[in-house]
N, C-alpha and C positions, 0 to 999 in steps of 0.2 A: 504494500500500500504506500510505502514511502515514495516509490517511483511515480505512482499515479498522482499522489499529492503534490509532488514537485512539478509534474507536468501541468497540473491544474493551476498552481500558483504562477507558473511561468507563462502559460499560454491560454488559460481559460478552458472552457468545456471542449472546444474544438481540438485541443491538444491531446485529449485523452482518447486513445485508440488502443485496442488490444496489442497491436504490433508495437506501437510507440512505448507502451508500458513495459512490454517484454524486453525490448531493446534496452531501455533505460535500466531495468533491473538486472540485465544480463541473463535472462531466462529464455527458454524456448517459448515460442508463441503458444504452444499447447498448454503451458502452465497457466497463462492468464485466462484462456478460454475454458479451461477445466474449472477453475475456481469462480469465474465470473462469466456465466453463460451468455449474458447479454451486455451490450454497451451500457445500458441503463444501470445494471448492477455494478459495473466497474466505475461509472461516474459517481453513483451514490456512495460507494466505498471510498473513493478519493475525496469527496466532499466531507464525509464524516471523519476520515483520518486527518485531513488538514485542519478542520475545525476543532477536533479534540486536541490536537497538538497545540493549537493557539490557546485554547482554554486552559490546558495544563500549564503552559508558559505563563499565562496571566495569573493563574492561581499561585504558582511558585513565586512570581514577582510580588504578589500581595502578601504571601506568607513570610517573605523575607523582611517585610516592614513591620515595625512595632505597631501595636494598637495605640495610636496617638493622633492627635489632630495634625494634619498635614497642610502645608501651604497649597494654595490653589494650583500653582504650576505643577506640583508633583501629582496631584489628583488628575489634572487635565492630561498629563503625559501618560499616566496609567490607563486612563479611559481611551485615549487615542491609540495607544499600543494595541488594545483589545479590538477596537472598532476599525482601525486602519492598517494594523499590522506593524510590527517593529521595523520592517524594512522601509517603511515610510518615514522613519526618523531622519533619514539622510536627505530628505527633500526629493523633489522631482515628482513628476506626474505618473510615470509608468507603474510603480507598485500599487498606487491608489487606483489608477484607472483599471488595472487588471482585476483588482478586488471588486470594484463597482460593476464592471462588466459581468462578473460571475453573479453578483447579487441581482442585477437587473435581468440576467438570463435565466435565473432559477424558475420564475413562473412559467417559462416555456417547457419546463420539465416537471409536470405535475406529480410524478412519482417521487420527487424530492420534497414535496410540501410537508409531509409529516416530520421528516428528519429536520428540515429547516425550522419548523416551529419548535421542535425540541431543543435544537441548538441555540436558537434565539432566546428561548426562555432561560437556558443555562447562562448565556452571555449576559442577559439582563440581570440575573441573580448575582453574578459576579460583579457587575458594575454597581449594583445596589450595595453589595458588601464593601466594595472599595469606598463608596460614599459614606456608609454607616461607620466604618472603622476610621474614617477621616473626620468624623464629626459633621458631615454634611447631610442634607436632606436625602433620604434614600427610598422614598415611597415609589410604588410601582409606576404611577402616572408621571412622576418626575423623571424617572429613569427613561421611560418611553419618550418623554419630551426631549431629553438630552440626546437620545438616539436620533430623533428627527432633526434636532438642531445640527448635529454633526453631519448627518446625511445631506441636509439642505445646503449647508455651507460647502461641503465637498462637491456636490453636483453643480452648484452655482460657480464654484472656482473652476471646475472642469469646463463648463460652458464658456466661461470668460477666458479660457486658456491661461489661467493663473499657473505659474510654474511651481507653486507650493500649496497644493490643496490642503495638506496637513496644517500648514500655517494659518490658512483661512479658518479651518475648523478650530484650531487652537484659540484664535482671537475671539471667535463667537462663544465658545465654551467657557473660556476664561471670564469674559464679560458677564456671562449669565451666572456662573458660580460665585463670582465676587459680589454680585448683587443679592444672591440668595442668603437667607438667614443661616 
């Protein structure tokens, strides 16, 4: 699944093919088709693997921090790492664009809907925990609002060809969290 997850992160859904995964993993093609009889199964496994890796990394990052009030900048970066990926820290459009292409392309794959709902709920819970452990508002609707704020900022930045969509999301999220009680 590592190979499929890498291909997903690098090239989106279209990059995941039985042959490409087998080549990346250094396995015979028969191996991928044996374990994943359809391309939908392979894509679903890649999405789940990649998302679980990101959730585990976010959990580890949170667990490494003490339970204490954090400055807004630290909270914002933790949230952006989860929502935009750590590769977006270095700036540039490409890692964020690839992530959003996957997100927007997901509804075209209805077989992914239950998995995406489950993963989104886990991601929202992790963000709520970051907020709660940082002394910030962590209610369900507030977390959903923050997701929408980040998504709107990123999509707007992409539309405007902003070279730093993470920076745009950082500014919006920081402004909101600084105003929140």
